Structures are given as structure tokens and as C-alpha cells.
N, C-alpha and C positions, 0 to 999 in steps of 0.2 A: 444936165444929164444925171441919170441915176448913178449912185456910187456902187450899186450892186450889179454884179455880173448875172445875166440871165441864166438860170439853172432849170427852169421849168417848174420850180416849186411855187413861185409867186409871179404874178403878172406885173409887168412894168409898162409905163406909158411911152417909152422911147421908140418902140417899133410899131409902125402902122399895121404890120401883120397880125398884131394882137388887139387891134382896135375893136373888133367884133366881140371878142371875149370880155373886154373891158366894159362895153355897153351892156352886155348880158349881166355882168356883176353890178354895174351901176343901177340897173333896174331894181335890184333888191334894196340898194341904198335909197332910191327914190321912194320905194314903198315904205321904208322905215321912216323917212322924213314925213310922209303923209300921215302915218300912224302917230308919230310924235306930236305933230301939230294938232291932230284931232283930239289927242288926250292931254294936250298942254304939258308935255314932258319937258322938264327943265334941264335935267342932267342925263346925258347919254354917254354910254361907254361902247367903243368899238373894240371888241376883244379879239385879238389876233388880226390887227389892222394891216399887217404886211408893209408895203411901201407907203401906205397912207393916202392913196388917191381917194378912197371912199370916205376916210375921215374928213378930208378937205371938203368933200361934197356935203357931209353932214354939218360941218361947222359953218359952211356958207349959208345954211338954212335955219339952224337951230341956235338957241342961246348959249349953250355950254356943252362942249364935246370933249371927252377924254378918250385916249386911244392907248392900247397896250400891245406890245409885241416883243419878241426876243431880239429883233433887229431894229436898227435906227431907221426912221422913215426917210424917204426921198426928200430932199430939201424943198422941192416944189410943193410938197404936201403941207408944209407949215402954214398955220392960220392963226390970227389973233384970238379966235374963240376956241382953239383946240390945244389941249395939253397932251403931249406924247410922253408915255412912261415906258421905259425899257425894262422889262421884267418877264418872268415866266408865269404862266397862268396859275401854276400851283403855289406860287409864293407872292400873291398880290399884296402890294403895300397900300391897300385901300381899306377903309373901315367898312363893315357890313352895312347893308341897307342904304348904300350911297346913291343908287341910280333909279331913275324912273323907267329907263329903257336900256337894255343891253342888246347890242347886235353882234353877232359872231358869224361871219360869212366864210364858207369854204375852209373851215377849220377842223370840224369833228372827224372828217375822213382821214385826217393825218394822225389820229390818236389811237393807239392800241387799246388803251383803257380810258374811255371817255368819262368815267364816273367822277374823278376829281375835277375835271373841267366843268361838268354840269353842276356839281356841288358848289363850285366857285361862283357860277352864274347865279344860282339860287341865293347864295349868301349876299351877293352884291346888290341884288334887286330889293327894292322896297316891296312890302307885301302886296301892294296894289299895282306893282310895276309889271312890265312885260319884257320878254326876250324874243328875238327873232333869230332863227338859226337857219342857215342854208347849207346845202351839200349837194354834190352831183347825184343825179338820179341813176342808180345802178343800171336800170333798164335802157338808158340811153348812153351809157359810158363805153369807151373802148377798152377799159380795164387795164390799160398799159402804163398808167402813171405810177412810177415807183415810189412816189412820196405819199400815195394814198394807201394807208394801211388797211382800211375797211370802207367800202362804199355800201350805201344803203338803198333798199327799196322803201317805199312810203310806209307800209305797215310795220316794218322792223324799226324804223326811226321813230314812228309815232309811239310804239310800245316802249322804247327806251326812254323817250322824253316823258312819258306818263309816270315813270318812277320818280321824276323830279318836279313835275308840275301837275296840278290838278286839272288844268284846262289846256289842251293842246289842239290847235287848229292846223290841219295839214293842207298847205297850198303848194303851188308849183310855179316855176318860171317857164312860161311857154315861149314859142318862137313863131313869128309871122313868116310869110312866104319866103322872102329873100334870105332871111337868117336861117330858116329851117332847111332850105336847099343847101346852104353853105355847110351846115353841120352834118347833113346827110352825105354830102360829097367828101367831107373830111373823114367821116367814119369809114366810108368805103375805101379811101386811100390807105388808111391805117390798117384795115383788115387785109388789104392786098399785100402790104409790107409784112405783116405778121405771118401770113401764109408761107413766106419764104423760110420760116423757122418753125416747122411743124413739131419738132421735138422740144421746143421752148428752151433751147440751149442758152438763150439770152438771160434766163433766170439764174443760170449757174455762174455767170460772170461776176467779178468783183463789183461791189456796189458802186464804187466810184466810176467804173466804166459804164455801168447801167445808167447812172445819172447823166453822164455826159452824152451818151447815145440818145437818151430821151430828149434832152434839150436840143440836140442837133436835129433829130427827126421832127420835133415840134415845129422847127423853122422850115425844114425841107418840105413837109407836107403843105404848110400854108403857102410857101412860095410856089409850089406846084399848082395849087388851086388858083392863085393870082395869075400865073402865067397862062393857064389853059382856059379858065372860066371867068377870071376876074373876081375881086372881092366886092361883095355888095356894100352899098352905103346903108348903114343901119343907124337907128336912133334907139334911145331907151324904150320908146313906145313899141318897138318891134319885139320886145320881150315882156309881154303882159303877165301879170301875176293872176293866176287862175286857180280854181279848185284843182287839187292834185289829180293827175291822170298819168297813165304810162308814158305818154309822149312828152311830158315835161322834161326840159333839160336839167333843171335843178329842183330839188325839194326845198320848200320854204315853210318852216314851222313857226307859228306864233304861239308862244307859251306864256301862260298866266298862272297865278296862284302858286308860287314856288313852295315846294315841300322841303323844309329845312331838315337835313340829315343829322341825326344824333342830337 
């Protein structure tokens, strides 16, 4: 079992209520594996790896994977081809130009100032390397996650990344029928709950209470869908990586030719 209590900030593998979200995120890791194999990437960094489920997925498929986060990984994420480093992205104990590929999934929305984070990625990449960054699509978000400091639409994210990379390709994580229906039902339930607080009094509560309420309602909403409609059986293939469009659940940017700052 994970040593971390579920807070809503990071996904855990312990609860089947979150299996759909895990498959959605694993689709981005599968895309990264395909790109790494295509380009013969030898050294890959999972920056902001969280509990490490995606790092394990990378390490299963690739020669050498490194992972970094402020928290220790779940013990089940350990892998003989993965090295976990516990550190802050702003103080990376890694020499510049160390990686062929850097993946950083569902991280940038947590940052008030993403510049140091993006500068760290450009420093860590080899000149011919690539970075893959994902984040929720603001157009499909419920906007209620208190851990998300800033969510992005595709043009804004693309413009931000263009300051740090010469070549930015904007893609998105889509959803096929069953998964799409589930996320639409979830969004509708969340909006129904939010309408009970038209004055947004929840935003004036102490942050510790807001965080606990968010975690609790994340579970309540999913249980409600399971009880009334059932949770769909989904695979990674139910979350295709497509050219970016408003209906994408997540934005996925492939960034090349890092611009080194200073």
C-alpha cells in the first residue's frame, strides 16, 4: 500500500475509483515511451514523478530512467532500471545536458512561476533532446483543484514554452466514448455541487480545510458515478494522443531545441 495519504494533489494506485485517471495519465507515459524508442533515447528523466507509477512504466520499457520529486515514491514503483532522487526542481543535483528526454506530467499547473522549472528542463536536456510536458486543458477543467495555481489553454501554454524552446508541438490527450462519457458525468456532478455555493464562500476557508474538502469530494463524486452509472472499463488506448483541440482532456507539448537562459 502507498505510505502517502490521499490528498487530491497526486494520484495513487490504491483506489479503483481513480483507475480511469491513472489510465489517462499512463497514456502520456506510453506516448513518451514510443518517442524515446523512436529516437533511441538512452537517459530519461521523469521530473515531478509523484508516487512513481509512471516512472515504473518508463523503466519497464527503456534502458535508464531517473525520477525526481519532493516526496518519496511508493515502494511498488521501485524498479532496477529506475533511480529515484528526492529533491526540489529548483535545486537539481544533476549536471546539465544529462538527458535525451525529460518528461514532466501534470506539474506546471502547480507552479505560480514556471520559469525556473522550465529553465531547469532546458539545462538538463542535451541540445538534440526533447521534453514532453502535460497539463490539464483549462477548457475541460472543473477549475476546483486547490493545488492547481494556474491552468492553461493551448495557445497560452504554447507561447510560454516558446520562450524556452525553439520548436514546440502542441498535442492533446483525447478520450474515446466510455471515458468521455465518464468525464462529462463527473464534470456535471461537480458543477451541481459548486452551484450550492454561489458566493464562493469555500474560497475563504482556511487552506487546510479546502484541501480536505477537495480530497473528500473527489472520492464522493466518483463513488456517486460508480453507484448510479458504473465506472467504465478503460485502457490506455481509450486516451489517444491527438492534434490539440478544445475537447482534449490534457494538453501535451513536445518541446525541442532548448533555449538556454543567460
